[in-house]
C-alpha positions in Angstrom: -1.6 149.9 -16.4 1.1 151.7 -14.4 3.3 154.6 -15.6 6.6 153.9 -13.8 9.3 156.4 -12.9 12.4 155.6 -10.8 14.4 158.3 -9.1 16.8 158.1 -6.1 15.8 154.6 -5.2 12.1 155.3 -5.4 9.8 153.8 -8.0 6.5 155.6 -8.6 3.7 153.5 -10.0 1.3 156.1 -11.4 -2.3 155.8 -12.5 -4.8 158.5 -11.6 -7.6 157.8 -9.2 -6.8 154.2 -8.4 -8.2 152.0 -5.6 -5.4 150.3 -3.6 -5.3 147.7 -0.9 -2.0 147.2 0.8 -0.7 144.7 3.4 2.4 146.8 4.0 3.2 149.5 6.5 0.2 151.9 7.1 -1.7 149.6 4.8 -5.4 149.0 4.2 -7.6 150.5 1.6 -6.9 153.9 -0.1 -7.6 155.9 -3.2 -4.6 157.7 -4.7 -3.0 158.6 -8.0 0.2 156.6 -7.3 1.9 154.0 -5.1 5.6 153.8 -4.3 8.4 151.1 -4.0 11.4 152.3 -1.9 14.9 150.8 -1.6 16.2 151.3 1.9 20.0 151.4 2.7 21.8 148.6 4.5 21.4 149.0 8.3 18.3 151.2 7.9 16.5 151.4 11.2 14.3 154.5 11.0 11.5 154.1 13.5 9.2 156.7 11.9 8.4 154.8 8.7 5.6 157.2 7.6 7.9 160.3 7.9 10.8 158.4 6.2 8.6 157.5 3.2 7.4 161.1 3.0 10.9 162.4 3.0 12.2 159.9 0.5 9.2 160.6 -1.8 9.8 164.4 -1.7 13.5 164.0 -2.2 12.9 162.0 -5.4 10.6 164.8 -6.6 7.3 162.9 -6.3 4.3 164.9 -5.1 1.2 163.3 -3.6 0.6 160.6 -1.1 -0.1 156.9 -1.7 0.7 153.4 -0.4 4.3 152.4 -0.2 6.3 149.2 0.2 10.0 149.1 1.3 12.8 146.7 0.5 16.5 146.4 0.8 16.7 145.4 -2.9 17.7 148.0 -5.5 15.1 149.2 -7.9 17.3 148.2 -10.8 16.1 144.6 -10.0 12.4 145.4 -10.2 10.6 143.7 -13.0 7.1 144.0 -14.4 4.8 141.6 -16.4 1.6 142.2 -18.2 -1.1 139.8 -19.4 -4.7 140.7 -20.4 -6.2 143.2 -17.9 -3.4 142.7 -15.3 0.1 144.0 -14.6 2.4 142.9 -11.8 5.5 144.7 -10.5 7.9 142.8 -8.3 11.1 143.3 -6.3 12.6 140.2 -4.7 15.3 139.2 -2.3 15.4 136.2 0.0 18.2 136.9 2.5 15.6 136.7 5.3 13.7 133.5 4.4 10.8 132.2 6.4 10.6 128.4 6.3 7.6 126.3 7.2 8.5 122.6 7.4 5.8 120.0 7.5 5.5 118.1 10.8 6.5 114.8 9.2 9.6 116.4 7.6 13.0 117.1 9.1 12.9 120.8 9.6 15.7 123.1 8.5 18.2 124.2 11.1 17.3 127.3 13.0 19.4 130.4 12.2 22.2 131.3 14.5 20.8 134.8 14.6 17.2 135.7 14.9 15.6 139.1 13.9 13.6 139.0 17.2 10.9 141.2 15.7 13.3 143.8 14.2 12.7 145.1 10.7 15.1 143.4 8.3 14.7 144.5 4.7 17.9 142.8 3.3 15.4 140.5 1.5 11.7 141.1 1.1 9.5 140.1 -1.8 7.2 143.0 -2.7 4.4 142.2 -5.1 2.2 144.9 -6.8 -0.7 143.7 -8.9 -3.0 146.0 -10.7 -6.0 145.5 -13.0 -7.9 147.7 -15.4 -11.1 146.1 -14.2 -13.3 147.6 -11.4 -13.2 144.9 -8.8 -15.9 144.5 -6.1 -14.6 145.0 -2.5 -14.3 141.3 -2.0 -12.7 140.8 -5.4 -10.0 143.4 -4.5 -9.3 141.7 -1.2 -9.2 138.2 -2.8 -6.6 139.5 -5.3 -4.2 139.8 -2.3 -4.7 136.1 -1.7 -4.3 135.2 -5.3 -1.0 137.2 -5.5 0.3 135.7 -2.3 -0.4 132.2 -3.4 1.4 132.8 -6.7 4.3 134.4 -4.9 4.6 131.4 -2.5 4.3 128.8 -5.2 7.0 130.5 -7.4 9.4 131.1 -4.4 9.1 127.4 -3.4 10.0 126.3 -6.9 12.9 128.8 -7.3 14.3 128.9 -3.7 12.7 126.3 -1.5 11.1 129.0 0.7 7.5 130.2 0.5 8.4 133.7 1.5 10.5 136.0 3.7 10.0 137.6 7.0 8.9 140.9 5.5 6.9 140.2 2.3 4.1 142.5 1.3 1.4 142.6 -1.4 -0.3 145.7 -2.9 -3.2 145.3 -5.2 -5.0 147.9 -7.3 -7.9 148.4 -9.7 -9.5 151.0 -11.9 -12.8 152.2 -10.3 -14.0 153.3 -13.8 -13.1 150.0 -15.5 -15.3 147.1 -16.6 -16.9 145.6 -13.5 -15.6 142.3 -12.2 -17.2 140.7 -9.2 -14.6 138.0 -8.6 -10.8 137.6 -8.9 -10.3 134.0 -8.2 -7.8 131.7 -10.1 -10.5 130.7 -12.6 -11.4 134.3 -13.6 -9.7 136.4 -16.2 -8.2 138.7 -13.6 -7.1 136.0 -11.2 -5.6 133.8 -13.9 -3.6 136.7 -15.4 -2.5 137.8 -12.0 -1.0 134.4 -11.2 1.0 134.3 -14.5 2.2 137.9 -14.1 3.3 137.4 -10.5 5.1 134.2 -11.4 6.9 135.6 -14.4 7.8 139.0 -12.8 9.1 137.3 -9.7 11.3 134.9 -11.6 12.8 137.7 -13.5 13.3 139.8 -10.4 15.1 136.9 -8.6 17.2 136.3 -11.7 18.3 139.9 -11.7 18.9 140.1 -8.0 21.1 137.0 -7.9 23.0 137.4 -11.2 26.4 137.2 -9.4 25.4 134.6 -6.8 22.8 132.2 -5.5 20.2 132.8 -2.9 20.7 131.1 0.5 20.0 127.3 0.3 18.8 127.2 4.0 17.7 129.5 6.7 20.9 128.7 8.6 22.9 130.0 5.7 20.9 133.2 5.4 21.8 136.5 7.0 18.4 136.6 8.7 15.5 134.2 8.7 13.0 132.2 10.8 11.8 128.6 11.0 8.3 127.9 12.3 8.8 124.5 13.8 6.3 124.7 16.6 3.2 122.5 16.5 -0.3 123.7 17.2 -3.0 121.8 19.1 -5.6 120.5 16.6 -9.2 119.5 17.4 -12.3 118.8 15.4 -14.7 121.7 15.0 -17.9 121.1 17.1 -20.5 119.2 15.1 -24.0 120.6 14.6 -26.4 119.9 17.5 -28.8 117.0 16.9 -32.5 117.8 17.2 
């Protein structure tokens, strides 16, 4: 689906007149000819992300706006997977894991250093999923959930973490393609998306950690968070009797 070009740490995913929905910076719905994945340098702290993306895109020789996702992982570790009407492109690093222990489990040790809301892109799992089908608005939004579920399932199996503190999902569809109302796991689009995300993510992790292993715990990671608070739970009010 995507024509990919990498230059100066920027990967352009090109497909004319595509509908996009992004959970990343300046996200939401858009229509553009391309989207971008950017590698940021260690210690990057530019507060004007929109301007930074614009400058990096122009420096790489890419014209035209479009949604963008940022990561501290080099684009040489990006991998793609295709199946049926779907393609996924993934970059992956887990130096900033986000753990979610169950209440009846012994939670992982809190990290000695906390990001305290600061942007840390040493890790980040960015997932882009595109389909040649024309998805209904709800179908495009649901594809975000399908991709995130596949990402979390794969990361748990491969690293023990469901995600990092800065993960993002970007989904896309062809407005002129064959119409598809739904994108759930039982549909052709959803099923293919799950497989593509799983396989591209595993390959991206394998490439990123060729010379070492990802952190085994949040405490061992450079950055990370543990959500070990407990929420108050109550039954939803029952329907009034007549």
